[in-house]
C-alpha positions as CSV (number, residue, x, y, z in Angstrom):
1,M,-0.1,-0.2,-0.1
2,Y,1.2,3.1,-1.1
3,I,1.4,5.8,1.4
4,M,1.5,9.7,1.0
5,P,4.9,11.1,1.6
6,T,5.1,13.7,4.4
7,L,7.1,16.9,4.6
8,N,9.9,15.1,6.3
9,S,9.6,12.1,4.1
10,N,12.9,10.4,3.3
11,R,11.0,10.4,-0.4
12,L,11.6,14.2,-0.7
13,T,15.1,14.0,-0.6
14,S,17.7,12.4,-2.9
15,R,20.2,9.7,-1.3
16,S,22.6,12.1,-0.9
17,G,20.7,14.3,1.1
18,K,19.4,16.9,-1.7
19,L,16.4,18.8,-1.4
20,P,14.0,19.4,-4.8
21,A,13.7,22.2,-6.8
22,C,10.6,23.4,-7.4
23,D,9.2,22.9,-11.0
24,P,9.6,26.6,-12.3
25,C,12.9,26.8,-10.6
26,R,14.1,23.1,-12.5
27,A,12.5,24.4,-15.6
28,M,14.6,27.2,-15.7
29,K,17.9,25.9,-14.3
30,L,17.7,28.0,-11.5
31,R,18.7,27.4,-7.8
32,C,16.0,27.0,-5.8
33,D,16.4,27.8,-2.0
34,H,13.2,24.9,-1.4
35,G,11.0,27.3,0.2
36,R,6.9,26.1,1.2
37,P,4.7,27.1,0.1
38,A,6.4,28.8,-2.4
39,C,10.4,29.0,-2.8
40,S,11.6,33.5,-2.5
41,R,12.5,33.1,-6.4
42,C,8.6,32.3,-7.3
43,R,7.3,34.8,-4.7
44,E,9.5,37.6,-6.2
45,R,8.8,36.6,-9.7
46,G,4.9,36.4,-8.8
47,R,4.5,32.8,-9.6
48,T,3.5,31.7,-6.2
49,A,0.7,30.0,-7.9
50,D,3.3,28.1,-10.1
51,C,5.6,26.6,-7.4
52,A,4.8,23.4,-7.3
53,Y,6.9,20.2,-5.8
54,R,6.9,16.8,-7.0
55,A,5.2,14.1,-4.9
56,R,8.2,11.7,-5.4
57,P,10.8,13.7,-7.4
58,F,14.1,11.3,-6.7
59,R,11.9,7.8,-7.1
60,R,12.6,5.9,-10.2
61,P,10.1,3.7,-11.7
62,F,10.0,-0.2,-10.6
63,G,11.1,-2.3,-13.1
64,R,12.5,-0.1,-15.7
65,T,16.8,0.5,-16.1
66,S,17.7,4.0,-16.4
67,D,18.3,3.4,-20.6
68,E,14.2,2.6,-20.7
69,Q,13.3,5.3,-18.8
70,K,10.5,7.4,-20.7
71,P,9.2,10.6,-19.4
72,R,5.7,10.5,-18.4
73,E,4.7,13.5,-20.1
74,D,5.6,11.6,-23.1
75,E,3.1,9.1,-22.8
76,A,0.6,11.3,-22.0
77,S,1.9,13.5,-25.1
78,S,0.5,10.3,-27.1
79,V,-3.5,11.0,-28.0
80,V,-4.3,7.5,-29.2
81,P,-3.1,5.2,-26.3
82,S,-1.9,1.5,-27.1
83,P,-4.0,-1.2,-26.5
84,G,-4.4,-2.0,-22.9
85,L,-2.9,1.6,-21.5
86,S,-5.1,2.7,-18.7
87,R,-2.8,4.3,-16.6
88,D,-3.5,8.4,-15.8
89,P,-1.6,10.7,-16.6
90,V,0.9,12.0,-13.3
91,V,-0.3,15.6,-12.5
92,P,2.0,18.0,-10.8
93,S,1.6,18.6,-7.7
94,V,0.2,22.2,-6.6
95,Q,-0.9,24.3,-3.7
96,Y,-4.7,24.4,-3.1
97,P,-6.7,26.5,-2.6
98,N,-4.6,28.4,-5.3
99,P,-4.1,31.9,-4.0
100,G,-2.8,33.6,-6.9
101,Y,-1.5,37.7,-6.5
102,L,-1.4,38.7,-2.9
103,G,-1.1,42.3,-2.3
104,S,0.4,44.3,0.4
105,S,-1.9,44.2,3.2
106,S,-2.9,40.0,2.9
107,H,-2.2,37.3,5.4
108,T,1.3,35.9,4.1
109,T,2.7,39.2,3.7
110,L,1.8,39.7,7.4
111,F,3.2,36.1,8.7
112,N,6.1,36.1,6.4
113,Q,7.7,39.0,8.7
114,L,7.6,36.4,11.5
115,Q,11.2,34.8,11.7
116,L,10.2,31.2,12.1
117,P,12.3,28.1,13.3
118,I,14.0,26.2,10.4
119,D,13.6,22.0,10.2
120,T,17.2,21.2,10.1
121,E,16.8,18.1,8.3
122,S,14.3,19.3,5.9
123,G,14.8,23.0,5.5
124,V,11.2,23.9,6.0
125,S,9.7,26.3,9.1
126,S,7.7,24.7,11.1
127,R,4.5,26.6,10.0
128,E,5.2,25.9,6.5
129,T,5.3,22.4,7.3
130,E,2.3,21.9,9.3
131,Y,0.5,24.1,6.6
132,T,1.7,22.4,3.4
133,S,0.8,18.8,4.9
134,T,-2.5,19.6,5.5
135,A,-3.3,21.8,2.7
136,Q,-1.7,21.2,-0.4
137,T,-2.9,18.4,-1.7
138,D,-1.9,16.3,-4.8
139,Y,-4.7,17.0,-7.3
140,V,-6.3,14.6,-9.7
141,V,-8.4,15.2,-12.6
142,N,-10.9,12.3,-11.7
143,D,-13.2,10.2,-14.0
144,T,-16.2,12.6,-13.9
145,C,-14.1,15.2,-15.0
146,I,-12.3,13.3,-18.2
147,S,-16.0,11.5,-19.3
148,R,-17.0,15.2,-19.6
149,G,-14.5,16.0,-21.6
150,A,-14.7,12.9,-23.9
151,E,-18.6,13.9,-24.5
152,L,-17.5,17.0,-25.7
153,I,-15.2,15.3,-28.1
154,L,-17.6,12.5,-29.3
155,E,-20.0,15.2,-30.0
156,L,-17.8,17.3,-31.9
157,H,-16.7,14.3,-33.7
158,R,-20.8,13.8,-34.5
159,V,-21.4,17.1,-35.8
160,S,-18.4,16.7,-38.5
161,L,-17.9,20.4,-38.3
162,I,-14.4,20.7,-37.6
163,Q,-13.4,21.4,-41.0
164,P,-16.1,23.3,-42.0
165,F,-15.3,25.8,-39.1
166,A,-11.6,26.2,-40.1
167,Q,-12.2,27.0,-43.3
168,L,-14.7,30.0,-42.1
169,F,-12.0,30.9,-39.7
170,K,-9.5,31.1,-42.4
171,K,-11.8,33.2,-44.4
172,W,-12.4,35.4,-41.9
173,E,-8.5,35.5,-40.8
174,S,-7.8,36.5,-44.6
175,T,-9.8,39.8,-44.2
176,G,-7.1,41.1,-42.1
177,T,-9.1,41.2,-38.5
178,N,-8.8,39.1,-35.7
179,L,-9.6,38.7,-32.3
180,A,-8.2,42.0,-30.7
181,L,-6.3,40.2,-27.6
182,A,-5.9,36.7,-28.7
183,G,-5.1,37.2,-32.4
184,P,-1.7,36.1,-32.5
185,F,-2.5,32.8,-31.0
186,T,-5.4,32.1,-33.2
187,G,-3.5,30.3,-36.1
188,P,-1.8,27.8,-33.7
189,C,-4.8,27.3,-31.8
190,A,-7.0,26.6,-35.1
191,S,-4.9,24.1,-36.6
192,T,-3.7,22.2,-33.4
193,A,-7.6,22.1,-32.7
194,V,-8.1,20.2,-35.8
195,H,-5.2,18.1,-36.0
196,T,-5.8,16.9,-32.7
197,L,-9.8,16.5,-33.2
198,S,-8.9,14.2,-36.3
199,Q,-7.4,11.7,-34.4
200,C,-10.7,10.8,-33.0
201,D,-12.3,7.8,-34.6
202,G,-15.9,8.2,-32.7
203,T,-15.1,5.6,-30.1
204,L,-15.2,6.5,-26.3
205,T,-11.8,5.0,-25.4
206,T,-10.1,7.2,-28.2
207,A,-12.0,10.1,-26.8
208,T,-11.0,9.6,-23.2
209,A,-7.6,9.3,-24.4
210,I,-7.8,12.8,-25.5
211,S,-9.7,14.0,-22.9
212,R,-7.6,12.7,-21.0
213,N,-4.2,14.7,-22.4
214,L,-5.7,18.0,-22.6
215,F,-6.4,18.0,-18.6
216,Y,-3.2,16.7,-18.4
217,R,-1.7,19.7,-20.5
218,S,-4.1,21.8,-18.7
219,R,-2.6,21.3,-15.5
220,R,0.9,22.0,-16.4
221,P,2.3,25.4,-16.0
222,I,3.2,27.5,-18.8
223,S,6.8,27.7,-19.2
224,F,8.8,30.2,-20.2
225,S,11.7,33.0,-19.3
226,S,12.5,36.7,-20.2
227,D,14.4,35.5,-22.8
228,T,11.7,33.0,-24.7
229,T,10.6,34.0,-27.8
230,F,6.7,33.9,-29.3
231,D,7.1,30.6,-30.8
232,E,8.7,28.9,-27.8
233,Y,6.0,30.4,-25.8
234,C,3.2,28.9,-28.4
235,I,4.9,25.7,-28.0
236,N,3.2,25.5,-24.5
237,F,-0.4,24.9,-26.2
238,S,-0.2,23.5,-29.7
239,G,0.7,20.7,-31.5
240,R,1.2,17.9,-29.4
241,N,0.5,20.0,-26.0
242,A,-3.0,20.7,-27.1
243,R,-5.0,22.0,-24.0
244,W,-8.6,22.6,-23.2
245,E,-7.8,27.0,-23.4
246,T,-6.6,26.1,-27.1
247,F,-9.7,24.5,-28.1
248,G,-12.0,27.3,-26.5
249,L,-10.0,30.3,-28.1
250,F,-10.3,28.4,-31.6
251,F,-13.9,28.2,-31.0
252,T,-13.7,31.7,-29.8
253,A,-12.6,32.9,-33.1
254,V,-15.1,31.0,-35.0
255,C,-18.1,32.3,-33.2
256,R,-16.3,35.8,-34.2
257,A,-16.0,35.2,-37.8
258,S,-19.9,33.7,-37.7
259,V,-20.7,37.4,-36.3
260,D,-18.8,38.9,-38.7
261,L,-19.3,37.1,-42.0
262,A,-23.4,37.5,-43.1
263,Y,-22.4,34.7,-45.7
264,A,-20.3,31.4,-45.5
265,E,-21.6,28.8,-47.6
266,P,-22.2,25.9,-47.4
267,L,-22.0,26.3,-43.4
268,Y,-24.5,28.9,-43.2
269,G,-27.0,30.9,-45.9
270,S,-29.2,32.7,-43.9
271,E,-29.4,33.9,-40.7
272,Q,-31.2,31.8,-38.5
273,Q,-28.5,29.3,-39.6
274,R,-25.8,32.3,-39.1
275,R,-27.4,33.1,-35.6
276,K,-27.7,28.7,-35.0
277,I,-23.4,28.5,-36.0
278,Q,-22.8,31.7,-33.0
279,K,-24.8,29.9,-30.7
280,L,-22.8,26.9,-30.9
281,T,-19.8,27.3,-31.2
282,L,-19.8,29.5,-28.3
283,S,-21.5,27.3,-26.2
284,Y,-18.1,24.7,-27.3
285,S,-16.3,28.1,-26.5
286,D,-18.0,27.9,-23.0
287,Q,-17.5,24.1,-22.2
288,C,-13.8,24.3,-22.9
289,L,-13.8,27.5,-20.0
290,D,-16.0,25.1,-17.7
291,L,-13.5,22.7,-18.2
292,C,-9.9,24.3,-17.5
293,L,-11.3,26.9,-15.0
294,P,-12.2,24.0,-12.2
295,L,-8.3,23.1,-12.4
296,D,-7.7,26.2,-10.5
297,C,-4.8,27.1,-12.8
298,M,-4.1,30.5,-13.5
299,N,-2.3,31.5,-16.5
300,D,-2.0,34.0,-19.2
301,L,-3.7,32.1,-21.8
302,Q,-6.3,31.3,-19.8
303,L,-7.0,35.0,-19.1
304,F,-7.3,35.4,-22.9
305,L,-9.8,32.9,-23.4
306,Q,-12.1,35.0,-20.8
307,Y,-11.6,38.2,-22.3
308,E,-12.5,36.8,-25.7
309,N,-15.3,35.0,-24.6
310,F,-16.8,37.7,-23.1
311,I,-16.6,39.8,-26.4
312,S,-18.8,36.6,-28.0
313,H,-21.4,36.5,-25.4
314,S,-21.9,40.8,-25.6
315,Q,-22.3,40.1,-29.6
316,V,-24.2,37.0,-29.5
317,D,-26.2,37.1,-26.2
318,G,-26.5,41.0,-25.9
319,D,-24.8,44.2,-24.4
320,Q,-27.7,44.0,-22.0
321,S,-27.1,40.4,-20.9
322,Y,-26.7,39.3,-17.5
323,L,-24.3,36.5,-18.9
324,S,-22.2,39.1,-19.9
325,W,-22.1,41.5,-17.6
326,R,-21.0,38.4,-15.4
327,K,-18.3,37.5,-17.7
328,L,-17.1,40.6,-17.7
329,G,-16.4,40.5,-13.6
330,D,-14.7,37.1,-14.4
331,V,-12.4,38.9,-16.5
332,A,-11.7,41.4,-14.2
333,A,-11.4,38.8,-11.1
334,S,-8.8,37.1,-12.9
335,L,-6.9,40.3,-13.5
336,F,-6.6,40.5,-9.9
337,A,-6.0,37.4,-9.1
338,L,-3.0,37.3,-11.4
339,G,-1.9,40.5,-10.4
340,Y,-1.6,42.3,-13.4
341,H,-3.6,45.3,-11.7
342,Q,0.0,46.3,-10.3
343,Q,2.5,46.0,-13.1
344,Q,5.2,48.0,-11.5
345,T,6.4,44.5,-10.0
346,E,9.7,42.5,-10.9
347,S,8.1,39.7,-11.6
348,F,5.7,41.6,-14.0
349,R,8.5,43.1,-15.9
350,A,11.0,40.2,-15.9
351,T,8.8,38.7,-18.8
352,P,9.3,38.6,-22.3
353,H,8.1,41.6,-24.5
354,F,5.7,40.1,-26.6
355,L,3.8,38.7,-23.5
356,R,3.9,41.8,-21.4
357,D,2.3,43.6,-23.7
358,L,-0.4,41.6,-24.2
359,R,-0.7,41.2,-20.2
360,Q,-1.1,45.1,-20.6
361,R,-3.2,45.1,-23.6
362,A,-5.7,42.3,-21.7
363,F,-5.8,45.1,-18.5
364,C,-6.5,48.0,-20.9
365,R,-9.6,46.5,-22.9
366,T,-10.7,45.1,-19.9
367,Y,-10.7,48.5,-18.4
368,S,-12.3,50.2,-21.0
369,A,-14.9,47.3,-21.5
370,D,-15.5,47.6,-17.3
371,K,-16.2,51.7,-17.8
372,N,-18.3,51.5,-21.0
373,V,-20.6,48.4,-19.9
374,S,-21.0,50.5,-16.4
375,I,-22.0,53.8,-18.2
376,F,-24.4,51.8,-21.0
377,L,-25.7,50.1,-17.9
378,G,-25.6,52.2,-15.7
379,R,-24.2,50.5,-13.2
380,P,-21.0,50.5,-10.8
381,P,-17.8,50.2,-12.0
382,R,-15.8,47.2,-10.8
383,I,-12.0,48.5,-11.8
384,I,-11.1,51.3,-9.9
385,R,-8.3,52.9,-11.1
386,K,-6.8,54.3,-7.8
387,F,-6.2,50.2,-6.5
388,C,-4.4,49.8,-9.8
389,R,-1.1,50.9,-11.5
390,F,-1.4,49.9,-15.1
391,Y,1.2,50.5,-18.3
392,L,0.0,51.0,-22.0
393,P,1.3,48.4,-24.1
394,G,3.9,49.5,-27.6
395,K,5.3,47.6,-30.2
396,H,8.8,47.7,-28.6
397,P,9.9,48.0,-24.8
398,Q,10.7,51.8,-25.0
399,D,7.5,52.5,-26.0
400,T,5.7,51.3,-22.5
401,Q,4.6,54.0,-20.5
402,E,2.4,54.4,-17.3
403,A,-1.3,55.0,-18.3
404,S,-2.5,58.5,-16.7
405,R,-4.1,61.5,-17.6
406,K,-1.1,63.1,-18.9
407,P,-0.8,62.7,-23.2
408,A,0.6,59.6,-24.2
409,V,3.3,59.4,-26.4
410,W,3.3,57.8,-29.5
411,D,4.7,56.4,-32.1
412,F,4.1,58.3,-35.6
413,A,5.7,55.8,-37.7
414,E,3.0,52.7,-37.0
415,K,-0.4,52.3,-38.6
416,P,-3.9,52.1,-36.4
417,D,-3.8,48.1,-35.0
418,F,-4.8,46.1,-32.3
419,I,-2.2,47.9,-29.6
420,T,-3.1,51.4,-30.7
421,D,-6.9,50.5,-30.1
422,S,-5.7,49.1,-26.7
423,R,-4.0,52.3,-25.6
424,W,-6.5,54.6,-27.1
425,A,-9.3,53.1,-25.0
426,A,-7.2,52.7,-21.8
427,L,-7.0,56.3,-21.9
428,C,-10.6,57.2,-22.6
429,A,-11.3,54.8,-19.8
430,I,-9.4,57.2,-17.2
431,L,-11.2,60.1,-18.5
432,K,-14.8,58.3,-17.5
433,E,-13.9,57.3,-14.8
434,D,-12.9,60.4,-13.5
435,I,-16.4,62.4,-15.2
436,L,-18.3,59.2,-13.2
437,D,-17.0,60.9,-10.3
438,L,-18.7,64.5,-11.1
439,F,-22.0,62.5,-10.9
440,T,-21.5,62.4,-7.4
441,E,-20.0,65.7,-6.7
442,E,-22.8,67.5,-5.1
443,N,-21.4,71.2,-5.4
444,Y,-21.9,72.7,-8.6
445,D,-19.3,74.7,-8.7
446,E,-16.4,72.0,-7.4
447,R,-18.6,69.8,-10.5
448,V,-17.6,73.0,-13.1
449,R,-13.8,73.6,-12.1
450,Q,-12.8,69.6,-11.9
451,A,-14.9,69.4,-15.3
452,R,-12.2,72.1,-16.5
453,L,-9.2,70.2,-15.6
454,I,-10.6,66.7,-17.5
455,D,-11.8,68.7,-20.5
456,D,-8.1,69.8,-21.1
457,D,-6.6,66.8,-20.2
458,A,-8.7,65.2,-22.9
459,H,-7.7,68.2,-25.3
460,A,-4.4,67.6,-24.7
461,Q,-4.9,63.5,-25.4
462,W,-6.7,63.9,-28.4
463,N,-3.9,66.4,-29.7
464,A,-1.2,64.0,-28.9
465,V,-2.4,61.4,-31.0
466,P,-0.9,61.5,-34.7
467,N,-2.6,62.6,-37.6
468,I,-2.3,59.1,-38.9
469,Y,-4.7,57.6,-36.1
470,R,-7.1,60.3,-36.4
471,L,-10.1,60.5,-38.3
472,E,-10.1,64.4,-39.9
473,C,-12.4,63.6,-43.2
474,S,-15.3,61.9,-44.0
475,L,-15.3,58.0,-43.5
476,K,-15.9,57.8,-46.9
477,A,-12.7,59.8,-48.0
478,C,-10.6,58.0,-45.9
479,D,-8.3,55.6,-47.8
480,R,-6.9,53.4,-45.5
481,R,-7.6,49.2,-45.1
482,P,-11.2,48.2,-43.8
483,V,-9.5,47.0,-40.7
484,E,-8.2,50.4,-40.5
485,R,-11.1,52.5,-40.9
486,D,-12.7,51.0,-37.9
487,L,-10.1,51.2,-35.6
488,M,-9.9,55.3,-36.8
489,V,-13.9,55.3,-36.2
490,N,-13.5,53.5,-32.9
491,M,-10.8,55.9,-31.8
492,K,-13.2,59.0,-32.8
493,L,-16.3,57.9,-31.3
494,N,-14.5,57.3,-28.0
495,Y,-13.2,60.7,-27.9
496,L,-16.4,62.3,-28.5
497,H,-18.2,60.3,-26.3
498,V,-15.7,61.9,-23.5
499,Q,-16.8,65.1,-24.3
500,F,-20.3,64.1,-24.4
501,L,-20.7,62.7,-21.0
502,L,-18.2,65.2,-19.4
503,R,-21.0,68.1,-20.5
504,L,-23.9,65.8,-19.5
505,A,-22.5,66.0,-16.2
506,L,-22.7,69.7,-16.3
507,L,-26.3,69.9,-17.3
508,R,-28.5,71.6,-15.7
509,P,-32.1,71.4,-15.1
510,I,-34.1,71.6,-18.6
511,T,-36.1,74.3,-17.7
512,T,-32.4,76.4,-18.8
513,D,-31.4,76.6,-21.9
514,P,-28.8,73.5,-23.3
515,D,-26.1,73.4,-23.8
516,Q,-25.2,74.1,-27.2
517,E,-21.7,72.5,-27.4
518,L,-23.2,69.0,-26.4
519,I,-25.8,69.5,-29.3
520,R,-22.8,69.8,-31.3
521,I,-21.2,66.8,-30.2
522,S,-24.4,64.8,-30.3
523,T,-24.8,65.7,-33.6
524,D,-20.8,64.9,-34.7
525,M,-21.4,61.5,-32.7
526,L,-24.6,60.4,-34.6
527,G,-23.2,61.6,-37.9
528,L,-20.2,59.5,-37.4
529,V,-22.4,56.3,-36.4
530,V,-24.7,56.7,-39.4
531,E,-21.9,57.2,-41.9
532,T,-20.4,54.0,-40.5
533,I,-23.9,52.2,-40.8
534,M,-24.0,53.3,-44.3
535,L,-20.3,52.2,-45.1
536,K,-20.4,49.0,-43.2
537,D,-19.8,47.0,-46.1
538,Q,-16.1,49.3,-46.1
539,I,-15.5,48.3,-42.6
540,I,-14.1,45.3,-40.9
541,N,-15.2,44.5,-37.0
542,S,-11.8,45.3,-35.1
543,G,-13.3,44.2,-31.9
544,T,-16.3,46.8,-31.6
545,S,-19.1,45.5,-33.8
546,L,-21.1,47.9,-35.3
547,V,-24.3,46.9,-33.4
548,W,-22.4,47.9,-30.1
549,K,-21.2,51.5,-32.2
550,V,-25.2,52.2,-32.4
551,A,-26.6,50.7,-29.2
552,Y,-23.5,52.7,-27.1
553,Y,-22.7,55.8,-29.2
554,G,-25.7,56.3,-31.9
555,L,-28.6,55.9,-29.6
556,S,-26.8,58.2,-26.5
557,A,-26.5,61.1,-29.5
558,A,-30.3,60.3,-30.7
559,G,-31.8,60.7,-27.2
560,L,-30.0,63.7,-26.5
561,I,-31.1,65.1,-30.0
562,S,-34.5,63.8,-29.7
563,L,-35.5,65.6,-25.7
564,T,-34.1,68.7,-27.1
565,L,-36.2,68.7,-30.3
566,I,-39.3,68.0,-27.8
567,N,-38.2,70.6,-25.3
568,R,-37.0,73.3,-27.1
569,S,-39.1,73.9,-30.3
570,F,-36.0,74.5,-32.0
571,A,-34.4,77.2,-30.2
572,T,-31.0,76.7,-30.4
573,E,-28.7,77.9,-33.1
574,T,-27.0,74.7,-33.6
575,L,-30.4,73.2,-34.4
576,Y,-31.4,75.5,-36.9
577,S,-28.0,75.4,-38.8
578,S,-27.8,71.6,-38.8
579,I,-31.5,71.0,-38.8
580,S,-31.6,69.3,-42.1
581,K,-28.5,67.1,-40.9
582,V,-30.2,65.7,-37.9
583,F,-33.3,64.9,-39.6
584,Q,-31.1,63.2,-42.4
585,D,-29.4,60.9,-39.7
586,L,-32.3,60.1,-37.4
587,S,-34.5,59.1,-40.4
588,I,-31.2,56.9,-41.9
589,L,-31.0,55.2,-38.4
590,V,-34.6,54.5,-38.1
591,G,-34.4,53.3,-41.9
592,E,-32.0,50.4,-41.4
593,I,-33.4,49.4,-38.5
594,E,-36.5,49.1,-39.2
595,C,-35.5,47.2,-42.8
596,G,-33.4,44.9,-40.7
597,T,-30.0,45.8,-42.2
598,L,-28.9,46.4,-38.7
599,V,-30.3,44.1,-36.6
600,Y,-32.6,40.8,-37.3
601,V,-36.1,40.6,-35.3
602,D,-33.9,37.5,-32.8
603,S,-30.9,39.6,-32.6
604,P,-30.0,40.1,-28.8
605,N,-30.0,44.1,-29.1
606,Y,-33.2,44.0,-31.5
607,A,-35.8,45.3,-28.7
608,L,-33.3,48.4,-27.2
609,L,-33.0,49.4,-31.0
610,A,-36.6,48.6,-32.2
611,R,-37.8,50.3,-29.1
612,A,-35.5,53.5,-30.1
613,S,-36.6,53.6,-33.3
614,E,-40.1,53.6,-32.9
615,T,-39.9,56.4,-30.4
616,I,-37.6,58.5,-33.1
617,K,-40.0,57.5,-35.9
618,S,-42.9,59.2,-33.7
619,L,-41.2,62.4,-33.4
620,L,-39.9,63.3,-36.7
621,D,-43.6,62.3,-38.1
622,R,-45.1,64.6,-35.7
623,I,-42.3,67.4,-36.0
624,M,-42.9,67.0,-40.2
625,S,-46.9,66.7,-39.8
626,P,-48.2,69.6,-42.1
627,L,-50.9,70.0,-39.3
628,C,-48.3,70.6,-36.6
629,N,-45.3,72.0,-36.1
630,M,-43.1,72.5,-33.2
631,T,-43.7,76.4,-32.5
632,T,-47.5,75.6,-32.2
633,A,-47.2,72.4,-30.6
634,L,-45.4,73.6,-27.7
635,G,-46.6,77.3,-27.6
636,N,-50.0,77.3,-28.3
637,Q,-51.6,74.2,-26.7
638,P,-52.8,74.8,-22.9
639,D,-53.9,71.1,-23.0
640,M,-50.8,70.1,-23.5
641,Q,-49.1,72.3,-21.0
642,V,-51.5,70.9,-18.4
643,E,-50.6,67.2,-19.2
644,S,-47.1,68.0,-18.9
645,D,-47.4,69.6,-15.6
646,Q,-49.2,66.4,-14.4
647,M,-46.5,64.4,-15.4
648,T,-44.2,66.6,-13.5
649,T,-41.5,64.4,-11.1
650,S,-38.9,67.5,-9.7
651,E,-39.7,70.0,-7.9
652,D,-38.8,72.6,-10.0
653,G,-42.0,71.4,-12.3
654,T,-40.2,70.4,-15.3
655,W,-41.2,67.0,-16.6
656,G,-38.6,64.8,-15.3
657,L,-37.5,62.5,-17.7
658,W,-34.1,63.2,-17.5
659,D,-33.5,64.9,-14.8
660,S,-31.5,62.5,-12.9
661,N,-28.4,62.8,-14.9
662,S,-28.7,58.7,-14.9
663,L,-26.3,57.6,-18.1
664,Q,-28.5,54.7,-18.0
665,D,-31.6,56.4,-19.0
666,F,-30.1,56.5,-22.9
667,E,-30.9,52.3,-22.6
668,I,-34.2,51.4,-23.3
669,N,-36.2,52.9,-20.3
670,F,-35.0,55.8,-21.8
671,W,-37.2,55.6,-24.5
672,H,-39.7,54.0,-23.1
673,N,-40.2,57.3,-20.9
674,L,-39.8,59.6,-24.1
675,A,-42.5,57.7,-25.9
676,V,-45.1,59.0,-23.6
677,H,-44.2,62.0,-23.5
678,P,-47.2,64.9,-23.9
679,F,-46.0,66.2,-27.3
680,L,-45.7,62.5,-28.9
681,S,-49.0,61.2,-27.1
682,H,-51.4,63.9,-29.1
């Protein structure tokens, strides 16, 4: 009977009395001080989660000579087992629960200040001995998990869609776009997933062997050093080293391809078939993520998969979906657990540049998404900058700079890409977070003072952006590749939205004249969204879908313009000078939604856009009716004024649709309330 060795067991030392090194130190051939639960080198490099010791590091398998020995990992890498092979792969010992990043206020930091007596035989402190012997266990993937994975493998074999999925991915990739964060890995992941699944012959035995191997690889830490190249890094999860994260990224990329490509025959030729493929591939991505997350092995590849999975859910399930909201929270939780909100640490800076850049992009994009989704839904943000210290990504090590409201330094020789998009998204998110604080400032004079400082910083940030990144002309006149056009539209809309929110925070009750600058910004933002809709065949989704641009930016601008048209009777010179353009843009927006060219009836954001379209159409019909014009409608109808007074909810006697300054009012409730305005109900 085999007895699990304790820390004082002789099996944890060699015959010469040598102590074993942890897995990370052994892989990098570095000297290990054998500390437990994590050695000092792993603690300094922020890899306490990966610091694990083999249960029997110096034990030779019985009945095998040194010449006949073969590493167990080579056995596990064989996808199809030989007849009669039923031995499970050995899973390395890990600390459980996996603590991840532990900051300065954590319990470990406090107790690490204590000097504990050292066991002279094992070199381990008494408290570490007691803790490790009880809390550190050898986690082995059980048969239930392997069976779940095997069922997924068999389902993928039965549907016979892997080759069509691979063709769809290649067609999508050839357009010049990719996943905004995990794009560099989609190629190796796709080829690995296709090759691995092609070895399944439809039997339970083979599927179980593939599942077992995927679990074994998913349990292993992704090894790298400061001089690891990108190709060397990819070996950790490609080829014979396929992981569940590998499969998950492949299916996520296929899901994105089906979102971006309207037709991909013979895989799908109608919108109903397309929606079916979107949901199917997203479910496969979810299942892969659900299989690797419980392993409690945090790593970068898993983080990238979580982010891209969240983006796919927002596009397939809708931006108002609770599942999408929860997925974003999971990404934020993983960022904190990995410690990527504190990027000034030595361990973070010691990673190879390409990986450090991807980590920075992951934080920047998640930080931006957190602010945008929070504003869109009217919910509190979950990533607060005062608790974070992060840096902007760059193509070269010297391009890295700390994120702040100070104007960023840009490379004027580069073209718009996912790196520049991530940088700008983070800079705008910083400004938006500070603007959100303005809405809680009760002293209006102080609110104005802070707003002026934010406005100056926003202008300085935009002026620092090279002209090659800024969309200064019409989208039609922009001579760029489709994906670059979309990136430039994203940057311009993000900047206009900062200006929009800033002036929205300073908006007085509607009884006073509205800010003409706010109206101008709204018309510019709506105009750019409408132009993007009209030229949608000349752009390619670069990570922010067209529907999100319409729902987030377009409806905010349209909502303010509609409210201005109702309440101010065209009383501003701004609307007088651009009234025809405003009517044109609103009409195009309504027409695109009603005709189904923007969203279909079963699309996730259809309810929101349809409600807004119906309200805007009612407003336009009312304004342009030959029996009624805006002046007489609001100025010479006492009955309407009485009804409006009866709907008053604020103390100053105004109609209370928008007095709360709640940003989420541009969501579906805003359009429901606007539809019952007295002007539209007559």
